[in-house]
C-alpha positions, -999 to +999 in steps of 0.1 A: -501+322+372-511+334+406-539+360+406-531+383+435-559+400+453-540+418+481-507+435+484-496+415+515-495+383+495-474+400+468-450+413+494-448+378+510-439+361+477-414+389+469-398+384+503-395+346+500-381+347+465-410+329+448-418+360+428-401+390+412-416+423+401-406+414+365-425+382+367-455+400+382-456+426+355-455+399+328-485+382+344-505+414+343-495+421+307-507+387+297-540+392+315-545+427+300-540+412+265-564+383+273-591+408+284-588+435+257-625+430+250-633+447+284-617+480+270-604+489+305-571+504+293-566+530+267-528+527+267-506+501+283-470+511+293-456+476+287-419+486+281-418+512+308-435+488+334-409+462+326-381+487+332-396+499+364-400+463+376-363+455+368-352+486+388-374+478+417-362+442+418-327+456+422-339+479+450-355+449+468-323+430+466-304+460+480-330+466+508-338+501+495-372+496+480-402+518+489-434+508+507-452+501+474-425+479+458-444+452+439-477+470+437-489+473+401-515+500+395-533+518+367-542+554+366-575+570+353-572+590+321-576+623+340-543+621+359-512+637+344-480+617+341-451+634+326-443+624+290-475+603+287-507+610+269-537+622+289-570+624+271-598+625+298-616+601+275-621+629+250-613+637+214-607+673+224-573+663+239-561+643+209-523+639+209-519+658+241-489+649+263-488+657+300-461+682+309-459+673+346-469+645+370-499+648+393-488+650+430-508+619+440-491+599+412-457+612+420-461+602+457-469+566+446-439+566+422-417+578+450-427+546+470-418+524+440-453+517+426-454+503+390-478+521+367-489+496+340-512+519+320-538+545+315-575+535+321-606+543+302-632+567+317-663+587+309-653+618+290-640+644+314-653+621+342-689+630+333-710+599+335-722+569+356-717+541+331-685+546+312-704+548+280-694+584+272-657+578+264-643+586+230-624+553+234-657+533+235-676+518+265-659+496+292-676+462+299-683+448+333-662+416+338-690+400+358-714+403+328-701+419+297-736+430+287-736+453+317-719+487+324-691+489+349-703+522+364-686+555+359-668+576+355-639+555+368-652+524+350-620+513+334-602+516+368-628+495+386-629+468+359-591+466+358-591+457+395-621+434+392-606+414+363-571+412+379-554+434+352-536+454+380-537+452+418-552+486+423-562+518+404-562+555+411-595+571+400-613+604+407-647+610+424-668+640+417-702+626+426-695+589+431-671+581+403-649+559+425-676+544+447-703+537+421-681+516+397-665+499+427-700+488+438-709+476+403-676+457+400-675+442+435-643+460+447-635+487+472-637+524+463-626+551+487-634+588+484-614+609+509-624+642+525-622+670+501-587+684+502-572+653+518-554+645+485-539+672+463-557+677+430-526+691+413-524+673+380-560+661+380-579+674+349-608+693+365-644+686+361-659+705+391-631+719+412-650+721+445-662+685+442-633+666+426-614+641+448-587+616+439-593+581+454-581+545+452-599+515+440-586+481+453-596+446+462-592+452+499-598+480+524-562+476+536-548+483+501-570+513+496-560+526+530-523+522+523-527+541+490-546+569+507-519+572+534-492+577+508-511+601+485-526+623+512-511+654+527-501+690+521-490+702+487-476+736+478-491+733+443-527+730+456-541+758+478-572+737+486-554+708+501-556+703+538-525+707+561-540+683+587-516+655+597-520+622+578-529+593+600-516+557+596-547+546+578-533+512+570-530+505+607-563+521+618-584+507+647-618+514+660-624+530+694-630+506+722-667+513+726-699+506+708-704+527+677-734+549+669-743+542+632-771+559+613-786+542+582-805+560+555-841+549+558-847+554+521-819+528+514-840+501+531-876+512+525-877+530+491-893+510+463-868+526+440-840+505+455-836+470+441-848+443+465-815+425+465-797+457+475-823+464+503-817+428+516-779+432+515-781+465+533-804+451+559-780+422+565-751+446+572-773+465+596-783+433+614-746+422+616-736+456+631-764+454+657-753+419+666-718+432+671-731+455+698-733+488+679-763+511+680-778+513+645-807+536+639-827+549+608-824+585+598-841+607+572-823+634+552-849+661+548-831+676+519-824+644+500-846+654+471-824+685+466-791+666+465-791+658+428-804+692+416-778+710+437-750+687+426-758+690+389-764+728+389-731+734+407-710+708+389-722+718+354-715+755+362-679+746+373-675+724+343-686+752+320-658+773+335-631+746+337-636+733+302-635+767+285-597+763+282-602+735+256-607+757+225-587+740+197-561+768+196-533+760+220-533+722+222-555+691+215-580+688+188-586+715+162-613+714+136-599+710+101-632+704+083-630+713+046-667+713+041-673+744+062-639+758+072-636+781+101-634+817+088-625+835+121-615+827+157-650+824+170-660+799+144-628+779+151-638+778+188-673+766+179-663+740+154-634+726+175-655+723+206-686+709+188-665+683+171-641+676+200-666+672+229-690+643+231-728+648+236-728+644+274-700+669+279-717+694+255-749+690+274-733+697+308-714+727+294-746+742+281-765+736+313-736+752+333-734+781+310-771+787+314-769+785+352-741+811+352-758+835+327-766+869+340-804+864+338-803+831+358-772+833+380-792+841+412-821+818+404-798+787+398-762+790+408-766+812+439-797+792+451-778+760+447-749+773+467-774+782+495-789+748+494-754+732+495-748+751+527-781+738+542-772+702+532-738+706+549-755+719+580-778+689+581-748+666+577-730+683+606-760+679+628-763+642+619-726+635+627-730+652+661-751+622+670-736+594+650-701+581+640-711+569+606-739+569+580-746+537+562-765+533+529-765+513+497-738+526+473-762+524+443-800+519+440-796+490+416-769+465+405-751+472+372-776+480+344-773+469+308-753+488+282-775+513+265-803+509+290-801+545+303-786+564+275-818+578+261-818+555+231-856+555+226-884+579+230-895+560+261-862+564+279-859+589+307-824+604+307-828+614+343-826+577+352-789+577+345-784+606+370-804+588+397-777+561+398-757+587+419-785+594+444-766+578+474-731+589+464-734+626+457-741+637+493-705+630+503-692+652+475-717+680+481-706+682+518-670+672+512-670+642+536-652+609+532-670+578+521-661+542+511-679+515+491-673+479+501-686+447+485-717+432+500-722+400+480-741+396+447-777+394+435-794+364+420-777+371+387-743+372+402-740+410+399-720+427+426-736+448+453-719+476+473-726+492+507-714+527+515-702+542+547-698+579+552-679+596+581-672+632+593-644+652+577-609+637+581-623+606+599-608+583+572-590+564+600-622+553+616-639+548+582-614+523+570-612+506+604-650+499+603-650+490+566-623+464+573-644+447+599-675+446+577 
């Protein structure tokens, strides 16, 4: 059984006749079964994947196959796929079936991708460890005592463990890039609006982005190229032309690259990650590029701004899950609901997990009449200042480099507040380097940068100006 790590090798073997899509799907189904303990998939579309593979083999033989023929992917449990369950990792969406297919997913299907299953994630994409799912935690294949990162943990582990060639996740504050770093794979968050959000279950609408997770930059770039572009169903999507990201090249000149000083000098960053980041900086300088340290004056406001605004948007977005029209409804016989309001309260209390309830409460508080200006309005003002500082930075530099995460993957239960001495804010600090790209809406990519002494993967992040994905993937490919 050949474990494929890039799409070009799959295409080569399909072309020379040593492989069929049906054989490929069977290999992945065997690997998924052998790795059930990782809990990466919540549902496997075995029968359907076999049928898709047979149809695509016929297209290949007829010369009519799409650009993704032979690519087997999984989709995060927040993306709608007609006729299939979608739960967002939550009890509140028990037995719910998607009524339409997300635009990003449909564009992949139109190019003959094979979807092998639905992947586990933190409930409603809220989390940095994939421990918040109603399906249970996902385990990191590099060390099953460690988390895979979140919220797209199942998607990252599936690629890491060879259960599919690539995955489609979502990134609200680092949910594609952070698990990619923890699992030693590539995670790409595009510019806000580059990919349609139609069919993505919303967490925070002004932050959410769909993005690919793959073994190689080339495969991530190809998936982005196919998913990106205008969509009549999404008024926030950009109408800018889609570049040929999979064929991107760098300009024929030395680049100007800034690196975040805190990523190298802060004692809060693990020594192994500081060393890996410094090694990348040294290599870029050796290649003739200008690489200089920068400070972000508003860095200490990134996480507060992010969490105030995203919880506020979550409070609004998740109000539709009320136990009345679809999904979970409380049927408790001990204290039955006596009126509509009590039905709402009981269904939402029982259906949502602790982390989601916490964020809904925080967001509702921030949006309340007495505190709206003090929290929500102020956070929007700070978000504008953060964006202005980013614009000034990218007037001088082509890219911003930093670690993707301050530490390698931490242990299961380590940051979930299990004891009186635990600081729940430590979990949120795992996103310190990734949230900036979402706050300002810029593209960013996490690429593997080796491992630490314990064999745990390390990720390096590159950020670029809006709609500069072509240059971003070109540089990432060379690193």
